[in-house]
N, C-alpha and C positions, 0 to 999 in steps of 0.2 A: 678756344676761338681760333678758327683758321686764319692764316695770315695772307695778305695780298701778295701775289707773285706773278712773274712773267713766265710764259711758256712759249716754246718755239715749235712751229710746224714747218718742216723743210723737206721738199721732195727733190732737191737738187736743181730745180729750175726756178721755183718761186719759194718765198719764205714769208711766213706770217708770224707775228708776235702778238699773243693775246694774254689777257690777265683774267684771273678769277674774280677780280674786283669789277663787278658790272658786266662780265663777259666781254670786256673791252678789247677791241682790236687796236693795238697801239702802232703797228707797222705792217705794211704789205709791200714787199719787194717783188716787182715783176719787170721782165725785160722789155726793152723797146726794140725797134726794127733791126738794130745792130747787135742785139743781145745784151745791151748794157742795162744793169739793174738800177731801178730807182724806187724809193719809198714813196708810194702814192697816196698816203693818207695823213691827215693832220693829226698831231698828237704831241705827247711829251716823252722825254727820254726815260723817265722813272715814274713809278706809280704815285709818288707823293702829290704832284699837282692835281691828279685826278681826285685823290682823297680829300684834298683841301678845297675842292670845288672850283678849280681854275678853268675846267673845261666846259664849254657849252655843249655838253653831250657828245664830245668827240668819241666815236668808235664803239659806244656802248650799246647794250640792249636795254630799252625803256619798257616799263610796264608798271602796274598790271594793265593799264590802258594807255597806249601811246597817244600823243597829240592832245588836243584840248577837249575838256568836258565843260560845257557851258555852265557858268556860275558854280562849278564844283558840286553839282547836285544831280542825282538821278533816282528814279523810283523803280524798284524791281519787286515783283510779287507783293505789291501793296506797301513795301517798306521804303521810306525815303533815306537815301544815304548821302552824307555830306563828306566832301573831300577837301583836303588842304587847298587853299586858293594861292598857289605858288607862282602863278602868272596872272595877276589880277586883270580882270574879274573872274578868271577861269582857273581850273586845275589842269596842269600840264604834265604829261609824261609820267603819271603815276604818283605825283605829289612831291612833298618835301624830301622824302627818302624813297625814291623809286628803285627798281631793280638795278639801275645803273649805279647805285650807291651802297650796294650790299656786297658781301663776300660770298660767292657761290662755292659749293664744294666741288672738288674734281672727282667725278665718278669714274672716269676712264681716260687714259692718256697713252696713245699708240704712236710709235714711230714707224718708219718703213716707207714704202713707195706711195702709200695713201695714208699719210699720218692724220690723226684726229685727236680732238680732245672734247670730252663731254663734261659740261658743268651741270650741277643740279642745285635747286633752291626750293625750299618749302616756305611758301608765303602763308602767313596765319590769318585767321579770321579777324577782320577789323583793322588790318594793317593798312595804314594810309586811308582808312575809311571804307575799304572794299570788303564785301561780304564773303565768308567762307575760307576754309583752308584749300590751298592749291599746290600741287606738286609740279614743279617745272623742270625741264631739261633743255639744254641748248648744246648742240654738237656742231663744231667746226671741222670740216674734212677737206683735205686737198685731194679731190677725186681724180684729177689728172694733172698733167705737167703744169698747166696754167689755169686751173679751175679750182675754185673754192666753193664749197656748199655749206649752208648753215640750215640746220633743222632745229626748230623750236617746238616744243610740246608743252601742254599744260593740261592737268586733270584735276578739276574740282572735286573735293572729297565729300563735301556735305551740304553745300548750298550752291544754287545757281549764281553765276557772277559774269560780268563782262570781262572778256580777256582780249587784248589786242596788243601784242608785242611788236616793237620795231627795232631794227638795227640801224643805228644812227651814225655810221661812218661818213666822214667828210672826205670826198675823193678829189684829188688833183693829179691827173694822169701824166703831167709834165714833171711831177715830183712835188712833194709837199711844200718845198721852200720856194717854188717858182712863180709866186705872184697869183694873179686872178685866173679864173677859168673862163673868162668871157670869150676867149678864142676857141675853146672846146666846142665841138658840135654835139648835139644831143637829138635823139629821135625817141619819142615816147609813144607807145602803141595804146593811145587813149583818144577816143573821139569826144570825150566829155571830161569836165572837171566839176568839182563841187564848189561854187563860188562862196566867198566868205564875207562876214561883216567886218566892222572896223577892228574887232579884237581877234581876227583870223579864225573865227568859228564858222563853219559852213552854215549857210542860211537854210539849207534843206533842198535848195534848187539843184537840178541836174542841168548843166549848161553845155551845149555843143561848142567845141573849140574852133570849128571851122570859121575862118574869117576874123579870128581874134588874136591877141598878143600871146595867147596860150597854146597856139596850134604848133605842136612839134610832131605831127603825124608824118611829116617828112623831115629829114635831118636839117637842122639849122643851128647857126652859132648861138650859144647861150646869150652872148652880148648883143645880138642883132636888134632886139626890141626891149631889152631889160630896163632901160631908163624910162620907158613909158608905163612900167608896171608898178611904179612907186619905188620901194626899197629894193625890190627884186622879186624873184619867184619864191613863194611859200604856199603852195597849193596842192591839194589832193587831186591826182589825176585817176580816172576810172580806167583800169586796164581792161579794155573791152574789144581790142581789134588785132591783137598779136597772134601769131601762130603758137601752137602748143606742142610741147614734147615732154614725154614722161610725166604728164599731169601738171606741168608748169607752163605758164604763159609768158611769152616774151614781153617784158615790161619796158625796158629802155636799152639804148645803145649810146654810150658816152665815148667820145673819141678826141684825142689830142693830136692835132695835125703834125707837129714838129717831130714827135717821137713815134707817131703812128700807133701809140698804145690805145687799145680799144677795150671797153668793158661792156659786155652784153649781160644784162640782168634778166633773170627769169624767176618767176614766183607763182605761188598758188593763192596769194592774197588778192583781194578785189581792188585795192587802191594803192597808190604810191604818192607820198609826199615828195614833191620836187622842190628843194630848198637850196638857195644860192648863197648861203652863209651871210645873210644880210646884216646880221647883228654882231658878226666877228669884227673886232676892232682892236688891233694892236696886241694880240695875245702872243707872248713869246713861247715858241714851241721847241721841237727837236733841233738840237744843234745851234740854238739861238735864232732860228728863223722866226720872223715876225709875220704873223698871219693877220691879214686885214679883210675888209669887206669884199665879198665875192671871190675869196681865195679858194673855194672849194664848192663842190656840188654834193648834196645829200640826196640819196635815192632810197627813201624809207618806205618799203612796202608794208601795208597796214590794212586794218579795217578802217572804214570811213571815220574821220574825226567826229566826235560827238554823236556817233551812231546810236549810243544808248538812249539819247533823247530825240532821235529822228526816226519815227516809225517807217518812213519810206526808204531808209538806208538798210543795206544788208545787216542782219542782226549780228552782234558780237557777243551775245549771251551764250555761255556754255553750261549745260546742265551737269549736275553731279554724275560722275561715272563716264560722261562723254569726254572726248579728247579734243583739245585745241591743237591744230597742226598748222604750222606756217613754215614754209621752205623757201629758201633763196638760193639761186645758183649764179655765181659770179664768174663769167667766162672771160678771161683776158686773152687778147691776140694782138697782132700788129698787122691789121688788114690793110 
């Protein structure tokens, strides 16, 4: 049995600490406008709290299907599949023991100017109710001085299956211990969201954001209208109006005014869950920092939630021998 460990990627400018437990990012140190480093992700100092379930998906990769599946059920090729109802009345982030709660193998670990680590995991037929064996890899690479890339792949071996992985890091660009992100600004290149029911499952509707509380097509403070949205933002944005480069679309730009730290996120996924840590409540994290409500923003690129049950959403079904590809580029700057 492989053991859970921490690994460092360091190119001399930025430093990332990841674990093979859930492919979890535990720390990301990036410079501010004066070159001062801060750790900009929520998390814990050791692996134990993650293993004990203390983290609300801090920093991990979730799957086999991210987000919610209505009633924990779907039918594929005439067969009904039942999943664990771990967020009643729905199934969330792959079930009771999703890929965030397993130990991945380290396939490759490279140091140097563009350090990288590749994790692999073989998910078996029937695991958490999902059909077919699937081989997954996830590679984190520091591609330039202040850029990190994540490439996720999955190949079903013998049955068609839904696949939609998401990287669930909680970002606070002022530093993980610095309170809420309500003063951060965010721009999201999405003209539409998928509105949700009372259980946060999309209704199937595609809604324009223009003139609504969900419009971040121009940069705005996260806190500007958050109190009118209920608990906060927890919605799938359709990434449909950003520029493209190298096959990736511009999804979001998060910026913290005091430090000038900026995160530009690029992806090839069709959607992005914008989540403002609405359910985080007094979690004691790194260095004894206490994380509260709205203490971070999650930018989880993904297939649309519950797509397996929504024929009008882009399909998340991957056929045997086909390849699921999901890439994310995290560009840090001090614009």
